[in-house]
C-alpha positions in Angstrom: -18.0 44.2 -15.5 -18.0 40.4 -15.2 -17.5 40.2 -19.0 -14.6 42.6 -18.8 -12.9 40.5 -16.1 -13.1 37.3 -18.2 -11.8 39.0 -21.3 -8.8 40.5 -19.5 -8.0 37.1 -18.1 -8.9 38.0 -14.5 -11.2 36.0 -12.3 -14.3 37.3 -10.7 -14.2 37.3 -6.9 -16.6 34.3 -6.5 -14.3 32.2 -8.8 -11.2 33.4 -7.0 -12.7 32.4 -3.7 -13.5 28.9 -5.0 -10.0 28.3 -6.3 -8.5 29.4 -3.0 -10.8 27.2 -1.1 -9.6 24.2 -3.1 -6.7 22.5 -1.4 -3.8 21.7 -3.8 -2.7 18.1 -3.4 0.5 16.9 -5.0 2.0 13.5 -5.4 5.5 14.0 -4.0 6.8 10.4 -4.0 6.2 6.9 -5.3 8.1 4.3 -3.3 8.0 0.4 -3.5 6.4 -1.0 -0.4 8.8 -2.8 2.0 6.7 -6.0 2.5 5.5 -6.2 -1.2 7.7 -4.6 -3.8 4.8 -5.1 -6.3 2.9 -2.5 -4.5 3.8 1.2 -4.7 3.3 3.6 -1.8 1.9 6.9 -2.8 2.9 10.0 -0.9 0.9 13.2 -1.2 2.5 16.4 0.1 5.1 14.2 1.8 2.5 12.1 3.6 1.7 8.4 2.9 -1.8 8.2 1.6 -2.3 4.7 0.0 -0.6 2.0 -1.9 -1.3 0.7 -5.4 -0.1 -2.3 -7.3 2.3 -1.7 -10.2 -0.4 -2.4 -12.8 -2.8 0.1 -11.1 -0.1 2.8 -11.1 0.3 2.4 -14.8 -3.4 2.0 -15.5 -4.4 5.1 -13.5 -1.5 7.2 -14.7 -0.2 8.0 -11.3 3.0 10.1 -11.4 5.2 12.1 -9.1 4.3 15.8 -9.4 0.7 15.1 -10.3 -1.8 17.5 -8.8 -4.9 15.8 -7.3 -8.3 17.0 -6.3 -9.7 15.6 -3.1 -12.1 13.5 -5.2 -9.3 12.1 -7.2 -7.4 11.2 -4.1 -10.5 9.4 -2.8 -10.7 7.5 -6.0 -7.0 6.4 -5.6 -7.7 5.2 -2.1 -10.7 3.2 -3.3 -8.6 1.7 -6.0 -6.0 0.8 -3.4 -8.5 -1.0 -1.3 -9.8 -2.8 -4.3 -6.3 -4.0 -5.3 -5.6 -5.3 -1.8 -8.9 -7.2 -1.4 -8.7 -8.5 -4.9 -5.2 -9.9 -4.5 -6.2 -11.7 -1.2 -9.4 -13.0 -2.8 -7.5 -14.2 -5.9 -5.0 -16.2 -3.7 -8.0 -17.7 -1.9 -9.8 -18.6 -5.1 -6.8 -20.3 -6.6 -6.4 -22.7 -3.7 -9.3 -24.7 -5.1 -12.4 -24.1 -7.3 -14.9 -21.8 -5.7 -18.6 -21.0 -6.3 -19.9 -17.5 -6.7 -21.9 -17.6 -3.4 -18.9 -19.0 -1.6 -16.8 -16.1 -2.8 -19.4 -13.5 -1.8 -19.6 -15.1 1.6 -15.8 -15.0 1.9 -15.7 -11.3 1.0 -18.5 -10.4 3.5 -16.5 -12.2 6.2 -13.4 -10.1 5.3 -15.6 -7.0 5.5 -16.9 -7.9 8.9 -13.4 -8.8 10.3 -12.1 -5.4 9.1 -14.9 -3.7 11.0 -14.2 -5.7 14.1 -10.4 -4.9 13.8 -11.1 -1.2 13.5 -13.3 -1.3 16.6 -10.3 -2.7 18.5 -7.9 -0.2 16.9 -10.3 2.6 18.0 -10.2 1.4 21.6 -6.4 1.2 21.4 -6.4 4.8 19.9 -4.8 3.5 16.7 -5.5 4.8 13.2 -8.3 2.7 11.6 -7.7 0.8 8.5 -9.7 1.6 5.4 -13.1 0.0 5.5 -14.0 -2.6 2.9 -17.1 -1.1 1.1 -20.0 -3.0 -0.5 -18.8 -1.6 -3.8 -15.4 -3.1 -3.4 -16.7 -6.6 -2.5 -19.1 -6.5 -5.4 -16.4 -5.4 -7.9 -13.9 -7.9 -6.6 -16.4 -10.8 -7.0 -17.3 -9.6 -10.5 -13.7 -9.4 -11.5 -13.0 -12.9 -10.3 -15.9 -14.2 -12.3 -15.1 -12.3 -15.4 -11.5 -13.7 -15.4 -12.7 -17.2 -14.8 -11.1 -17.6 -11.4 -14.6 -18.2 -9.9 -17.0 -20.5 -11.8 -20.0 -22.4 -10.5 -19.6 -25.2 -13.1 -15.9 -25.8 -12.3 -16.8 -25.7 -8.6 -19.6 -28.3 -9.1 -17.4 -30.6 -11.1 -14.7 -30.4 -8.5 -17.1 -31.1 -5.7 -18.6 -34.1 -7.4 -15.3 -35.6 -8.4 -13.7 -35.1 -5.0 -16.6 -36.3 -3.0 -17.5 -39.3 -5.1 -15.3 -42.3 -4.6 -13.2 -40.7 -1.9 -15.3 -40.7 1.3 -18.5 -42.1 -0.1 -21.5 -39.7 -0.4 -25.1 -40.0 -1.4 -26.4 -38.2 -4.5 -29.0 -36.5 -2.3 -26.4 -35.1 0.1 -24.2 -34.0 -2.8 -27.1 -32.1 -4.3 -27.8 -30.4 -1.0 -24.1 -29.4 -0.5 -24.0 -27.9 -4.0 -27.3 -26.0 -3.4 -26.0 -24.6 -0.2 -23.0 -23.2 -2.1 -25.3 -21.4 -4.5 -25.1 -23.8 -7.5 -28.5 -23.7 -9.4 -30.5 -26.9 -9.8 -30.1 -27.1 -13.6 -26.4 -26.9 -13.4 -26.2 -29.5 -10.7 -28.2 -32.0 -12.8 -26.0 -31.3 -15.8 -22.8 -32.0 -13.8 -24.2 -35.1 -12.1 -25.3 -36.5 -15.5 -21.7 -36.5 -16.7 -20.6 -38.5 -13.7 -22.5 -41.8 -13.1 -23.3 -42.3 -9.4 -23.4 -45.8 -7.9 -25.2 -45.5 -4.5 -24.3 -49.1 -3.6 -20.6 -48.6 -4.2 -20.7 -45.3 -2.2 -22.4 -47.1 0.7 -19.7 -49.8 0.6 -17.0 -47.2 0.8 -18.6 -45.7 4.0 -19.0 -49.2 5.5 -15.3 -49.9 5.0 -14.3 -46.7 6.7 -16.9 -46.5 9.5 -18.5 -50.0 9.8 -16.5 -51.0 12.8 -17.8 -48.0 14.8 -21.5 -49.1 14.7 -23.6 -52.2 15.2 -26.0 -53.0 12.3 -29.0 -50.9 13.4 -26.9 -47.9 14.1 -24.9 -48.3 10.9 -28.1 -48.4 8.9 -29.4 -45.3 10.7 -26.2 -43.4 10.1 -26.3 -44.2 6.4 -29.9 -43.2 6.0 -29.0 -39.8 7.7 -26.3 -39.4 5.0 -29.1 -39.3 2.4 -29.1 -42.9 1.2 -32.4 -44.8 0.5 -33.3 -47.1 3.4 -34.0 -50.2 1.3 -30.7 -49.8 -0.6 -28.8 -49.3 2.7 -30.3 -52.4 4.3 -29.6 -54.5 1.3 -25.9 -53.5 1.1 -25.3 -53.7 4.9 -26.9 -57.1 5.2 -25.1 -58.3 2.1 -21.7 -57.2 3.5 -22.4 -59.1 6.7 -23.3 -62.3 4.9 
């Protein structure tokens, strides 16, 4: 009997039941967002569901009249959240060179702020915003690295160049700052090797900026806390007072 139904083009009762149970979802409108025309609002059955950037609309083949499954709609919503988080992270990364760990920390902070915001919205009986998933933060960080917007070497070179000669910094403190940002020891040594570091000159810069705030013992103590060698500090401080 089942075979006869298939041959005649009819569906068996179990199959018919499954098809009826599936909700038909149809993209009814694509409309540029008011705040950002580069994002396209996607309406399903006349209701706003998510927004995608123009490139995503093309890449994902999103069109008016397209029939979606619930799973496909969920994928579009995930792509929407990825696009929003990626764009904000890209703007942040372009402000100055960033390390991989710094980027991961930034994305985790965004994730936590979204959760806090949704708790407040729940108390105010407002519709919650889409949560930023672990998958989204991981994919955003990976995309930024793949496209060269986040790079530990570029970050280390920037840090060394900006910190040396501007405020005065010890090589020891510079190493610690780079380590805290996730730069590995081998890369730190490679970058420092390309930029000679004159500890005495760095100490002199700090003395010029802060020397008037301290008497000699306190100045020496301050400089040692900044990571400079005690004997070198004493020699430069006493020499500057001569």
